[in-house]
matplotlib code that plots the C-alpha trace (Angstrom):
import matplotlib.pyplot as plt

x = [0.0, 1.2, 1.0, 2.3, -0.9, -2.5, 0.4, 0.8, -2.9, -3.2, 0.1, 1.5, 5.1, 5.1, 3.7, 5.8, 7.7, 7.9, 6.6, 10.1, 11.4, 8.5, 8.9, 12.5, 11.4, 8.8, 11.6, 12.5, 10.9, 8.5, 5.2, 2.3, -1.5, -3.1, -6.7, -8.4, -11.7, -14.1, -13.1, -9.4, -6.7, -5.0, -2.6, -1.4, 0.8, 2.6, 4.1, 4.9, 6.7, 4.3, 1.9, -1.4, -3.7, -7.2, -7.9, -11.4, -13.5, -13.8, -12.1, -12.0, -9.2, -9.8, -8.0, -7.3, -8.5, -11.8, -11.7, -13.4, -13.7, -11.4, -11.9, -13.5, -11.4, -12.7, -11.3, -8.0, -7.5, -4.1, -2.9, 0.4, 2.5, 2.9, 4.2, 6.3, 9.8, 8.9, 6.8, 4.3, 3.6, -0.1, -1.7, -4.2, -5.7, -7.0, -9.8, -11.7, -15.5, -15.8, -13.7, -10.7, -7.9, -5.0, -1.8, 1.1, 4.3, 6.9, 9.3, 12.3, 10.7, 9.9, 13.4, 15.0, 12.7, 13.7, 17.4, 17.0, 15.0, 15.2, 11.7, 10.2, 11.9, 10.5, 7.0, 7.3, 8.5, 5.6, 3.2, 4.6, 4.5, 0.8, 0.2, 1.8, -0.3, -3.4, -2.6, -1.9, -5.3, -6.8, -5.2, -6.7, -10.1, -9.8, -8.5, -11.1, -13.0, -16.6, -18.2, -19.4, -15.9, -14.5, -17.1, -16.8, -12.9, -13.2, -15.7, -13.5, -10.7, -12.7, -12.4, -15.3, -16.8, -18.7, -18.6, -20.4, -18.9, -19.8, -18.9, -16.4, -17.9, -21.3, -22.4, -21.8, -18.2, -17.8, -18.9, -16.3, -13.6, -14.4, -14.8, -18.4, -21.6, -24.0, -26.6, -23.9, -22.9, -26.6, -27.0, -23.7, -25.0, -28.2, -26.3, -24.1, -27.0, -28.9, -25.9, -25.9, -22.5, -23.7, -26.8, -27.6, -28.7, -29.0, -25.4, -24.0, -23.1, -22.6, -20.3, -21.9, -19.2, -15.9, -15.1]
y = [0.0, 3.5, 5.4, 8.7, 10.7, 9.3, 10.2, 13.7, 14.4, 12.8, 12.8, 16.1, 14.7, 14.9, 18.4, 20.2, 17.0, 16.4, 13.3, 12.3, 12.6, 10.7, 7.9, 7.4, 7.4, 4.7, 2.4, 2.0, -0.8, 0.0, 0.9, -1.5, -1.8, -3.7, -4.9, -4.8, -6.2, -4.2, -3.6, -4.2, -2.1, -0.2, 1.7, 1.8, 4.8, 2.8, 0.9, 3.7, 3.3, 3.9, 6.3, 5.0, 6.6, 5.2, 4.3, 3.0, 2.4, 4.3, 4.3, 6.1, 7.4, 6.5, 7.7, 4.1, 0.8, 1.0, 4.8, 7.9, 8.6, 11.5, 11.7, 9.9, 9.0, 8.7, 7.9, 9.8, 10.6, 10.0, 8.7, 7.9, 10.9, 12.4, 9.2, 8.1, 8.6, 8.4, 6.6, 9.2, 9.4, 8.9, 6.0, 6.3, 3.6, 3.7, 1.2, 0.3, 0.8, -1.0, -3.0, -0.8, -0.7, 1.3, 2.5, 1.9, 3.9, 2.4, 4.5, 3.1, 4.2, 7.7, 8.0, 7.3, 9.9, 12.5, 11.7, 12.0, 15.3, 18.2, 19.4, 16.2, 17.1, 20.6, 19.3, 17.0, 19.9, 22.1, 19.3, 18.9, 22.7, 22.7, 19.8, 21.5, 24.6, 22.5, 20.7, 24.1, 25.2, 22.0, 22.6, 26.1, 24.7, 22.0, 24.4, 27.1, 27.9, 27.6, 24.7, 27.2, 28.5, 25.0, 24.1, 27.3, 27.1, 23.5, 24.5, 27.3, 24.9, 22.6, 22.9, 24.7, 25.2, 28.5, 28.9, 25.5, 22.9, 19.2, 17.6, 14.8, 12.9, 12.5, 14.6, 11.7, 11.4, 15.2, 15.6, 13.0, 14.8, 18.1, 16.6, 17.8, 15.9, 15.5, 17.7, 20.4, 20.1, 20.5, 23.5, 25.0, 24.5, 26.3, 29.2, 29.7, 29.6, 32.1, 34.4, 34.4, 32.6, 29.5, 28.2, 24.5, 22.4, 18.8, 17.7, 20.7, 24.0, 27.4, 29.9, 33.3, 35.4, 34.9, 36.6]
z = [0.0, -0.7, 2.6, 1.1, 0.7, 3.8, 6.0, 4.5, 5.1, 8.5, 10.4, 11.7, 11.4, 7.6, 7.2, 4.5, 3.5, -0.2, -1.8, -2.8, 0.7, 2.2, -0.4, 0.8, 4.4, 3.7, 2.7, 6.4, 8.4, 11.2, 9.5, 9.3, 9.3, 12.2, 12.5, 15.9, 17.1, 19.2, 22.8, 22.0, 23.7, 20.8, 23.0, 26.6, 27.2, 29.9, 27.0, 24.7, 21.4, 18.6, 16.9, 15.6, 13.0, 12.7, 9.1, 9.8, 12.9, 16.2, 19.6, 22.9, 25.2, 28.8, 31.9, 32.8, 31.4, 33.3, 33.9, 32.6, 28.8, 28.0, 24.2, 21.3, 18.2, 14.7, 11.2, 10.6, 14.4, 15.8, 19.2, 21.0, 19.9, 23.4, 25.0, 22.0, 23.6, 27.3, 29.9, 31.3, 35.0, 34.2, 32.4, 29.5, 27.3, 23.7, 23.4, 20.2, 20.2, 16.9, 14.5, 13.7, 11.1, 12.4, 10.7, 13.1, 13.0, 15.4, 17.3, 15.3, 12.1, 13.4, 14.9, 11.5, 9.9, 12.4, 11.9, 8.1, 8.0, 10.5, 9.5, 11.0, 14.3, 14.1, 13.4, 16.5, 18.7, 17.4, 18.3, 21.8, 22.4, 21.4, 23.7, 26.6, 26.0, 25.8, 29.1, 30.8, 29.8, 31.1, 34.5, 34.5, 33.9, 36.5, 39.2, 38.7, 41.8, 40.7, 38.7, 36.1, 35.5, 35.3, 32.7, 30.7, 30.6, 29.4, 26.7, 25.5, 24.8, 22.5, 18.7, 17.2, 13.7, 13.2, 17.0, 17.3, 19.7, 20.0, 23.3, 22.8, 25.8, 27.4, 30.3, 32.8, 31.8, 31.6, 35.2, 36.3, 34.3, 35.9, 39.4, 39.9, 40.3, 37.4, 39.1, 39.6, 35.9, 34.8, 37.0, 35.6, 32.1, 33.0, 34.6, 31.6, 29.3, 31.5, 31.5, 27.7, 27.4, 25.7, 23.9, 23.7, 20.8, 22.0, 22.7, 21.0, 22.5, 20.9, 22.7, 22.3, 23.9, 25.8, 29.0]

ax = plt.figure().add_subplot(projection="3d")
ax.plot(x, y, z, "-o")
ax.set_aspect("equal")
plt.show()
């Protein structure tokens, strides 16, 4: 299979890399497609050493194997980059919620790519910098004094299209992530809506203004 187009479109590492350069990199070992059944562990960051890109199917990231859902992954989403070269102090799992086909890039393959092209190293540094900024914003939202501030800070960090946000987790898991009860979460949503900061459409939220 020719991974060239798929990697350039869906893996941050190869941004700005020419087709010719990428073709040479793909001659290295350490890239494969793996099929997973539903409820399989695709990745455990305690055992880092690969980046995975979902080619088909869906998965979830959980705080531990039986923990809170942190994020949902769909076709072309990527996992494993932050823990590629180290063992984090926390443990997260990527678990399939359907049959999945995953493109796997092993650490040895990525290391060779970085050694052969400085732009790949820069792309990886840029990704880690963005990740650090994202985590700092997460800390700010979780340490906010009121439940409404926690919730609003969290919502402001989510990607949006035309100011429209779709929650990546259900409200039950969101309450666990923010460390508040479901009743408190519902009340916080009502307060934010009454204050004109958000408007709700089913499981979607629209940020009206930022404070």
